[in-house]
VEXSEBA-801230 format. One record per residue (C-alpha): x, y, z; residue number from 1. Coordinates in nm, 3 decimals, always signed. Layout:
{px: X, py: Y, pz: Z, nr: NUM}
...
END
This chain:
{px: +17.190, py: +6.443, pz: +4.148, nr: 1}
{px: +17.184, py: +6.824, pz: +4.106, nr: 2}
{px: +17.426, py: +7.039, pz: +4.298, nr: 3}
{px: +17.594, py: +7.375, pz: +4.299, nr: 4}
{px: +17.955, py: +7.392, pz: +4.421, nr: 5}
{px: +18.101, py: +7.682, pz: +4.401, nr: 6}
{px: +18.402, py: +7.929, pz: +4.600, nr: 7}
{px: +18.160, py: +8.117, pz: +4.834, nr: 8}
{px: +18.176, py: +8.284, pz: +5.148, nr: 9}
{px: +17.888, py: +8.487, pz: +5.363, nr: 10}
{px: +17.840, py: +8.770, pz: +5.113, nr: 11}
{px: +17.955, py: +8.647, pz: +4.777, nr: 12}
{px: +18.018, py: +8.340, pz: +4.534, nr: 13}
{px: +18.224, py: +8.331, pz: +4.237, nr: 14}
{px: +18.125, py: +8.220, pz: +3.898, nr: 15}
{px: +18.345, py: +8.189, pz: +3.575, nr: 16}
{px: +18.340, py: +8.304, pz: +3.249, nr: 17}
{px: +18.586, py: +8.271, pz: +2.966, nr: 18}
{px: +18.584, py: +8.541, pz: +2.691, nr: 19}
{px: +18.813, py: +8.677, pz: +2.416, nr: 20}
{px: +19.119, py: +8.935, pz: +2.532, nr: 21}
{px: +18.895, py: +9.209, pz: +2.400, nr: 22}
{px: +18.635, py: +9.175, pz: +2.604, nr: 23}
{px: +18.826, py: +9.045, pz: +2.926, nr: 24}
{px: +19.072, py: +9.332, pz: +2.920, nr: 25}
{px: +18.830, py: +9.593, pz: +2.957, nr: 26}
{px: +18.655, py: +9.428, pz: +3.229, nr: 27}
{px: +18.934, py: +9.339, pz: +3.392, nr: 28}
{px: +19.048, py: +9.708, pz: +3.397, nr: 29}
{px: +18.688, py: +9.832, pz: +3.482, nr: 30}
{px: +18.607, py: +9.578, pz: +3.767, nr: 31}
{px: +18.304, py: +9.501, pz: +3.575, nr: 32}
{px: +18.177, py: +9.417, pz: +3.221, nr: 33}
{px: +18.186, py: +9.731, pz: +2.976, nr: 34}
{px: +18.188, py: +9.732, pz: +2.606, nr: 35}
{px: +18.244, py: +9.551, pz: +2.372, nr: 36}
{px: +18.066, py: +9.328, pz: +2.640, nr: 37}
{px: +17.687, py: +9.320, pz: +2.475, nr: 38}
{px: +17.428, py: +9.344, pz: +2.760, nr: 39}
{px: +17.179, py: +9.235, pz: +2.485, nr: 40}
{px: +17.285, py: +8.898, pz: +2.473, nr: 41}
{px: +17.274, py: +8.610, pz: +2.729, nr: 42}
{px: +17.581, py: +8.581, pz: +2.940, nr: 43}
{px: +17.640, py: +8.226, pz: +3.106, nr: 44}
{px: +17.795, py: +8.161, pz: +3.419, nr: 45}
{px: +17.947, py: +7.862, pz: +3.577, nr: 46}
{px: +18.015, py: +7.850, pz: +3.955, nr: 47}
{px: +18.201, py: +7.518, pz: +3.878, nr: 48}
{px: +18.579, py: +7.578, pz: +3.795, nr: 49}
{px: +18.609, py: +7.261, pz: +3.618, nr: 50}
{px: +18.322, py: +7.267, pz: +3.409, nr: 51}
{px: +18.464, py: +7.615, pz: +3.293, nr: 52}
{px: +18.794, py: +7.441, pz: +3.201, nr: 53}
{px: +18.574, py: +7.143, pz: +3.000, nr: 54}
{px: +18.369, py: +7.456, pz: +2.841, nr: 55}
{px: +18.673, py: +7.661, pz: +2.732, nr: 56}
{px: +18.944, py: +7.354, pz: +2.696, nr: 57}
{px: +19.182, py: +7.492, pz: +2.906, nr: 58}
{px: +19.163, py: +7.867, pz: +2.796, nr: 59}
{px: +19.253, py: +7.721, pz: +2.470, nr: 60}
{px: +18.935, py: +7.740, pz: +2.254, nr: 61}
{px: +18.864, py: +8.086, pz: +2.025, nr: 62}
{px: +18.703, py: +8.334, pz: +2.203, nr: 63}
{px: +18.759, py: +8.204, pz: +2.545, nr: 64}
{px: +19.143, py: +8.234, pz: +2.581, nr: 65}
{px: +19.092, py: +8.456, pz: +2.895, nr: 66}
{px: +18.895, py: +8.289, pz: +3.184, nr: 67}
{px: +18.767, py: +8.534, pz: +3.428, nr: 68}
{px: +18.648, py: +8.429, pz: +3.815, nr: 69}
{px: +18.344, py: +8.703, pz: +3.896, nr: 70}
{px: +18.277, py: +8.739, pz: +4.238, nr: 71}
{px: +17.921, py: +8.862, pz: +4.252, nr: 72}
{px: +17.668, py: +8.872, pz: +4.584, nr: 73}
{px: +17.476, py: +8.587, pz: +4.697, nr: 74}
{px: +17.191, py: +8.800, pz: +4.746, nr: 75}
{px: +17.215, py: +8.875, pz: +4.377, nr: 76}
{px: +17.298, py: +8.535, pz: +4.259, nr: 77}
{px: +16.999, py: +8.388, pz: +4.452, nr: 78}
{px: +16.776, py: +8.641, pz: +4.283, nr: 79}
{px: +16.879, py: +8.506, pz: +3.941, nr: 80}
{px: +16.803, py: +8.139, pz: +4.065, nr: 81}
{px: +16.472, py: +8.251, pz: +4.203, nr: 82}
{px: +16.397, py: +8.382, pz: +3.880, nr: 83}
{px: +16.510, py: +8.106, pz: +3.642, nr: 84}
{px: +16.357, py: +7.860, pz: +3.456, nr: 85}
{px: +16.483, py: +7.563, pz: +3.316, nr: 86}
{px: +16.623, py: +7.582, pz: +2.997, nr: 87}
{px: +16.463, py: +7.214, pz: +2.881, nr: 88}
{px: +16.099, py: +7.108, pz: +2.905, nr: 89}
{px: +15.974, py: +6.899, pz: +3.196, nr: 90}
{px: +15.677, py: +6.711, pz: +3.187, nr: 91}
{px: +15.446, py: +6.758, pz: +3.449, nr: 92}
{px: +15.617, py: +7.110, pz: +3.540, nr: 93}
{px: +15.394, py: +7.280, pz: +3.314, nr: 94}
{px: +15.056, py: +7.194, pz: +3.123, nr: 95}
{px: +15.220, py: +7.114, pz: +2.831, nr: 96}
{px: +15.538, py: +7.226, pz: +2.615, nr: 97}
{px: +15.367, py: +7.542, pz: +2.429, nr: 98}
{px: +15.332, py: +7.704, pz: +2.801, nr: 99}
{px: +15.677, py: +7.628, pz: +2.892, nr: 100}
{px: +15.823, py: +7.807, pz: +2.592, nr: 101}
{px: +15.596, py: +8.115, pz: +2.663, nr: 102}
{px: +15.718, py: +8.114, pz: +3.019, nr: 103}
{px: +16.093, py: +8.058, pz: +2.891, nr: 104}
{px: +16.102, py: +8.364, pz: +2.673, nr: 105}
{px: +15.995, py: +8.589, pz: +2.976, nr: 106}
{px: +16.230, py: +8.441, pz: +3.196, nr: 107}
{px: +16.551, py: +8.685, pz: +3.276, nr: 108}
{px: +16.732, py: +8.358, pz: +3.352, nr: 109}
{px: +16.798, py: +8.015, pz: +3.228, nr: 110}
{px: +16.940, py: +7.726, pz: +3.408, nr: 111}
{px: +17.110, py: +7.409, pz: +3.285, nr: 112}
{px: +17.225, py: +7.124, pz: +3.476, nr: 113}
{px: +17.541, py: +6.958, pz: +3.295, nr: 114}
{px: +17.766, py: +6.665, pz: +3.366, nr: 115}
{px: +18.025, py: +6.776, pz: +3.638, nr: 116}
{px: +18.383, py: +6.709, pz: +3.542, nr: 117}
{px: +18.627, py: +6.573, pz: +3.701, nr: 118}
{px: +19.023, py: +6.716, pz: +3.690, nr: 119}
{px: +19.076, py: +6.488, pz: +3.373, nr: 120}
{px: +18.759, py: +6.674, pz: +3.221, nr: 121}
{px: +18.568, py: +6.364, pz: +3.252, nr: 122}
{px: +18.190, py: +6.352, pz: +3.359, nr: 123}
{px: +18.130, py: +6.280, pz: +3.701, nr: 124}
{px: +17.793, py: +6.112, pz: +3.824, nr: 125}
{px: +17.634, py: +6.438, pz: +3.944, nr: 126}
{px: +17.528, py: +6.766, pz: +3.781, nr: 127}
{px: +17.663, py: +7.114, pz: +3.791, nr: 128}
{px: +17.479, py: +7.432, pz: +3.719, nr: 129}
{px: +17.501, py: +7.682, pz: +3.405, nr: 130}
{px: +17.329, py: +7.994, pz: +3.465, nr: 131}
{px: +17.178, py: +8.190, pz: +3.133, nr: 132}
{px: +17.163, py: +8.581, pz: +3.231, nr: 133}
{px: +16.918, py: +8.781, pz: +2.997, nr: 134}
{px: +16.703, py: +9.078, pz: +2.983, nr: 135}
{px: +16.688, py: +9.291, pz: +3.290, nr: 136}
{px: +16.920, py: +9.046, pz: +3.510, nr: 137}
{px: +17.197, py: +9.142, pz: +3.280, nr: 138}
{px: +17.202, py: +9.485, pz: +3.415, nr: 139}
{px: +17.180, py: +9.385, pz: +3.739, nr: 140}
{px: +17.429, py: +9.139, pz: +3.718, nr: 141}
{px: +17.672, py: +9.391, pz: +3.558, nr: 142}
{px: +17.580, py: +9.713, pz: +3.788, nr: 143}
{px: +17.488, py: +9.579, pz: +4.088, nr: 144}
{px: +17.600, py: +9.206, pz: +4.176, nr: 145}
{px: +17.973, py: +9.206, pz: +4.060, nr: 146}
{px: +18.195, py: +9.259, pz: +4.354, nr: 147}
{px: +18.507, py: +9.209, pz: +4.156, nr: 148}
{px: +18.691, py: +9.006, pz: +3.864, nr: 149}
{px: +19.025, py: +8.804, pz: +3.855, nr: 150}
{px: +19.206, py: +8.678, pz: +3.550, nr: 151}
{px: +19.270, py: +8.320, pz: +3.655, nr: 152}
{px: +19.382, py: +8.213, pz: +3.296, nr: 153}
{px: +19.765, py: +8.166, pz: +3.426, nr: 154}
{px: +19.630, py: +7.933, pz: +3.718, nr: 155}
{px: +19.402, py: +7.728, pz: +3.451, nr: 156}
{px: +19.688, py: +7.688, pz: +3.219, nr: 157}
{px: +19.934, py: +7.572, pz: +3.532, nr: 158}
{px: +19.699, py: +7.340, pz: +3.629, nr: 159}
{px: +19.672, py: +7.187, pz: +3.247, nr: 160}
{px: +20.059, py: +7.190, pz: +3.233, nr: 161}
{px: +20.100, py: +6.997, pz: +3.574, nr: 162}
{px: +19.824, py: +6.742, pz: +3.456, nr: 163}
{px: +20.034, py: +6.715, pz: +3.075, nr: 164}
{px: +20.373, py: +6.664, pz: +3.316, nr: 165}
{px: +20.152, py: +6.359, pz: +3.488, nr: 166}
{px: +20.186, py: +6.566, pz: +3.823, nr: 167}
{px: +19.802, py: +6.513, pz: +3.918, nr: 168}
{px: +19.856, py: +6.581, pz: +4.271, nr: 169}
{px: +20.038, py: +6.926, pz: +4.211, nr: 170}
{px: +19.736, py: +7.023, pz: +3.964, nr: 171}
{px: +19.493, py: +6.918, pz: +4.216, nr: 172}
{px: +19.652, py: +7.129, pz: +4.489, nr: 173}
{px: +19.637, py: +7.465, pz: +4.230, nr: 174}
{px: +19.229, py: +7.393, pz: +4.212, nr: 175}
{px: +18.989, py: +7.641, pz: +4.411, nr: 176}
{px: +18.822, py: +7.486, pz: +4.675, nr: 177}
{px: +18.465, py: +7.427, pz: +4.577, nr: 178}
{px: +18.172, py: +7.349, pz: +4.841, nr: 179}
{px: +17.843, py: +7.229, pz: +4.788, nr: 180}
{px: +17.645, py: +7.568, pz: +4.802, nr: 181}
{px: +17.328, py: +7.617, pz: +5.040, nr: 182}
{px: +17.052, py: +7.672, pz: +4.814, nr: 183}
{px: +16.753, py: +7.820, pz: +4.988, nr: 184}
{px: +16.501, py: +7.482, pz: +4.973, nr: 185}
{px: +16.233, py: +7.687, pz: +4.755, nr: 186}
{px: +16.479, py: +7.782, pz: +4.482, nr: 187}
{px: +16.636, py: +7.409, pz: +4.487, nr: 188}
{px: +16.288, py: +7.235, pz: +4.469, nr: 189}
{px: +16.176, py: +7.430, pz: +4.138, nr: 190}
{px: +16.500, py: +7.400, pz: +3.966, nr: 191}
{px: +16.528, py: +7.031, pz: +4.019, nr: 192}
{px: +16.862, py: +7.060, pz: +4.268, nr: 193}
END
């Protein structure tokens, strides 16, 4: 099963990214990504908080010491998904692997579905979205879609500390409340959701 679970409201959705302080601090001050953030590189966002914690090791991995909650417009998020391609080849979706590779190179957004994680970062039996934003989509993400950036490093570390102390209920109570995102059917079908 593939689902997008996220914090969202009528206008925005929250995605997570982890960076070094050198990138996170200027972004927090500016309210958007500014240099040394590189627009030329693909930037990966994750709507799932726990998947981000798995990826960044609860903000302990080098270059991922700061976790940012990035609020973006739902319109931008859905544009990205509508213009995305799966990052792996699926037989039947394209005539052959070469056609898929050509299309993938042109796509401004890539999507992959990774095993969702529980509070202890163990794999769950369903998959969660990871989205790579590149090309023309990066400018849209940085200049148009972002409505706010919040540092959630300390809450992440507090959750981890409670887990380390055996307080799973206390850790769980600090998690952001994520719900299944109501993905438009056409987008979901194209991306295998």
